[in-house]
N, C-alpha and C positions, 0 to 999 in steps of 0.2 A: 799264541794264535788261538782265537775263539772259534769254536765249532758253530754250525748253524743253529742247533738247539739252544746254545748259550746266548747267541745274539737275539734269538726270539724272546728268551726269558728276560734279558736286560731291557729290550724294547718295551715289553709289557710292564716291567717295574717302573721304567721312566714315564710311561704314559699314565700309570696309576699315580705316581708322585705329582705329575702335572695337574691331574684332576683334583687330588687332595689339596695341593697348594692353591689351585684356583678357587676352590670352595672356601678355604681359610681366608685368603686375601679378599675374596668377595665380601666377607664380613668384617675385614680389617683393612680397608683401603688406605688408611693413613700409613700402614706399615710397608706399602709397596715402594720399591725404588722410584725416585721421581720420574724417570723416563717412562716407566711402565704406568705409573699413576696418571701421568698426563695423557698417555695413549689410550688407556682402557677405562678410565673412571671419569664420570661426569664432573663438571666444574664445581667449585666450592659453593656457588649459589644454588645449584640444583641439589647438592647434598644437604645444604641447610634447609631448603624447602622440604625435602623428603624427611629429614629428621624431625622438623616441626610437625608435619602431618602425622608421622608415626607416633610421636609423643602424645599428641592430642588424642589420636585414636586409642592409644593404649591406656592413658591415664585420666581422660575426661570422666567426670563423675557419673555421666550417663552414657550408655552405648551409642556409638556413632557408626554409620555405614560408610564404606569406602566412597560410594557415590556422593553422599552428602558432603564429605570433605573435599572431594575433587571438584564438585560444583561450586563450593564456596571458594576454593583456591582460585579457580578460573575467574569467577565473578569478581574476586578481590583484585586480581591482576588487571582486569579490564577497567575496574573502578579507579585504579591508581593512575590511569591515563588522564583523568579529569576531562574526558571528552564526552560532551552531552549526546553525541551521535553514536558512540560505541556501545555495544550490548553483548551480553552472553546469554544464549538461549540454552536452557537445560534440554535434555533429550525430549522430554514431553512438550516443552514449549516450541522446540524446533519442528517437531512432527506436526503440531497444530498450525505452525506458520506455513509449512510447505503444502499442507492439506487443509486449507481453510474451509470451515463449515459455513454453508449459507445461513443468512439470517432467517430464522423461522418464527412465525407467529401464528396463532389461531385466529382467523378472521375471515374476511371475504375477498381481499386482494384488490384494493383500490388505492391509488395515490391521490391525495386530496389537498386542497387549500381551504383555509377557513374563510367563509364569507359571513356577512351579518346575518343572513337568513339560514345558514347551515354550512354544509361541506360541499365545495365544488369539486367534482370528480375531474382530475387532470389526466389520469391514465388508469387503465384497467389491466392488471397483470394477465398475460396470456395463460389460458387454462385454469384460471382461478374460479372459485364459486361465483364471484360477481360476473365474470365473463360468461359463464354458462347460464346465468340468470338473465342476461341481456342488459346489464348496466353499461352505460356508454360514457365516454369523455364528454363533458359539458353538462351532464346531469347534476342537479343540485339535491343533495340528500338533506331533506328538511328535518328528519327525525328517524327514530327506530324504536320499535316495540312500545309505541305510544308516548315516547319522550321526545320533546322538541329540542332541536339543536340551535334554535335562534338565539344569538347572543352568548352561546356557550363556548368554552374553550375547546381546543383540539383534543386535549387529554380527556375531557369529559365525554366528548362525542365518540372518539375512537374507543374509549373504554366501554361504551354501551354496545358498539358494533362487535367488538372482539369478545370471544368467549370460548367455551370448551368445544373441541372438534366434534361434529355430529349434531350439535344443537342448532336450532333455527332462530334467525333474527329477521324481522320484517322491516325493510327499509321503506320509508315514505319519500318518494322521489318526485321532484318537479322537472319535467322535460318539456321545454317550450312553454306552452300555455296550459298544459294538462298535468295532473298529478296521478301517479301510479303507486301501488303498494306491491313490493316484491319480497316474497319470503325466500331467504337464502340460507342454505345449510353451511355452517362454518366448517372450515377445514384447516389443516396445517398448510401454510403458504410459504414458499421460499421466496424471499425478497431479493431481487437482483441487486448487485452492487452498483451497476450503472443504470441510470434511469433516463428516459427520454420522453419528452412530450412535444406535441405540436401546438404552437401558438399562432394566432392569426392577427396580424397588425396591418391595418389599412388594406385589407384584402390580400396580404402577402402571407403565405404559410412559412413559418420559421421553426426549424428544429432546435429544441433546447435540450442539450445533453449534459447531464451532471455526472462528473467523474470524481468520486471522493478520495481515491487512493491509487497509487501505482505499486502498492506493496504486494499485490496478488499476481503470481506468475500466470500469464495468459489473459490478463485483464483486457488487453487490446482486442481480443476476440469479442468480448461483450460490447466494447465501443463500436467495433465494426458492424456487428449485428444490429445494434440500435440505430446507428447512422444509416445503414442500408435500408432498414425498415422505414425510417422517416423520409428518406429521399424517394423511396418507392411510393410513399403516400402523398408525395407532392411538395415536399419542402423545397423552397427556393433560396433559403438563406440558413445560416447556422450560428448558434450561440453555444460555445463550449464553456461550461461552468467549472472552473478549477478552484473556486473559493474553498478554503479550509482543507485543501488537498495537501497533506504533509509530504508527499513524494513517495519514493520507493525505488523500483528497479529502473536503472537507466535504459536497459534494453527495451522495457515496455514503453518508456517515454519516447524513444526513437520510433517505435512502431506506430504509436498513436500520432505523433507529429507527421509521420510519413503518409497518413491518410489524407492530409490536406496540402502537403508540399510535394511537388513533382520531382524536384532534384535539389542538390545542394547539401551543405553541411547542417547537421542537427546539433552536434556538440563535439567538443574535443576534450579528452581527459589526459592528465599526466600526473605522475607521482614520483616519489623518491626512488622506489624500486620498480615502478610500473612503466612500461613503455608508453610513449605518447600515442594515443589512439584517436583517430577522427572518425566519427560515425556519420554516415551520409543517409539521406532519404533513400528508401528502398526502391523508389521509382515506379510504384503502381498505386497512385492516390485514388481514393474513393470519391473525394470531393475537392478537386484542385482549383475550382474557380468560383464557387458560390460565395457571395458576400458573407463575411464571417467576423465574429467578435469573440474574444475570450475574456471571461470574468475572473478577476483575481482579487485577493485581499492580503492582509498582513500575515495570514497563516497559509498562504500558497508558497510552498517551499520545495527545494531539491528538484526531483524529477519533474514536478509540476512547473517549476520555474524554467526548466530546460525546454519544455514544450511551449510555454508562453513566450520565452525569449526567442526560440527558433522561428515561431510564427510571426513575431514582431519584426525580427531582423530581415526576414524574407518578404516583408510587407504583405504577407498573406492574410493577416488578421489585425483588427483593431483591439488593443488591450484596454479594458474598461474596469475601473474600480480604484483600488488604492495600491500603494507600494507593496511589493511582495516581501517575503520573510528576509531574503538576503543570505542564502546559504551557498557557499562556494566550494564545498568539499563533497566527496562521495565516499561511500563505504562499499566493502565487498564482504560477502557472507562466506565464511570458511567452515565447512563441516568438520567436526572432530571425530576421533575414533570412538568416543563414548556415545555417539548418536546426537550430541548437541552441536552447537555452532557458535562461532564468534563473528560479530559484525563490526569490523574495524575500519577506521578512516585510512584510506590508502593513497588518496590523491585529490587534486582539484579539478574542477571542470570549467570550461570556457565556452561561451556562446559563440555563434558564427562570426560575430563582429570582434571577437577576441577578448571581450570583457569577462571578468570573473565577478560574480555577484556577492561574494563574501568580502571580508575585511582582514586579509592576512591570516588565513587559516581558519581556526574554529570560531572566530568572532563573526557576528552577523554584520552584513554589509548593507548597502543601500537597496539592494534588490532591483526589481524591474520597475521602471517608471511607466505608469499607464499612459497610453495616448490620450485617453479621456479620463480625467480624475473625477470620480463620483464617490462622495462620502454620504453617510446617513445610515442609520440602523435599519436592518431588515426585520419586518414584522410579518405576521401571517397575512396581512392585507396590503403590505407595501414593501416593494423591493426596488429602490431607486436605481441601482446599478443594472439590474436585469431590464427594467423599463427603458433605460437609456440605450442599452445594447440592442434591444428589440427594435427600437425606433431607427437606430443607425443602420442596421443591416437591411431592414425593410425598405428604407429610402434608397438603397443602392441596387435593389433588384430592378432590372429593366425588362 
């Protein structure tokens, strides 16, 4: 019979043996009994990957960091999918993605179109040096600092206007039948992602909103602000320009589409491990009835196709342009413990009419067929699709 002190000593020895055995077996997993090896040790694939990374780190002829190897391993795994839509973001890239920096330039803050005689001011950025100096949409910038812009390219003309912050550029502007010279002090200007201008067609004021991406969390707030401002300024019809919009977040697509659709399905998603989810309009549209057109082209893809397709299926907007990209799958962004993230294809999406725009997975499909097919290159002085859309919506205003 063992005494209490003897039992305590035996328990301590047994615990120490377990610890020592655990340490030894941790370095020699192959020597574990099969039932223990299967229970406590990662599978052979994981062990092989760990071994390869350890050998590279130890024996490569130049020093390597753990982070560099981990980034390379994850990027290689994603690349092995042969999925053009899948990506690995390093911690630095992911941080930049979730906290996008505004586009900044040193200039005066005007949105222009090239005309034969100079630069036509389409919009003036709020709070910009140009706005403070009194530049107005419709002004024609004939030149700057003694240089004429007549017959010159946009690159030449904007190159003259832009310069170091704090320096002065003098614009020669034609406004109606008179010319004025405006000295403007250049400054760093944040260029908004979403742009909106007012066009007048046959006496009808039309809001033209250009949305280049859905990749920015919260981009719908810029669209809403731009739309509200143009409606308040008297817009009676709307053109939403989604040309060259490669898509982005499905949640943002839903919110943008909901600005124009009062109710109903926006998109349905389903995947192998993902539940089927149907996203509906949020029910509080900003512009539910104004005549509307959506501009698309072959580079309108993903979330942009969801918006265009929802508006088309709802008969809310006329789609103008060419066939869209034809992407029928969606990705989800999964943050990782190292601060990076993987963006992997997890399912397919379906328009309200039940169609999928892809072609059986990762292949491009037919995309959206425009209601009005308009082809022809866009030049600084000619935009056939926009001109067609403006005429269509203006004619429907009562």
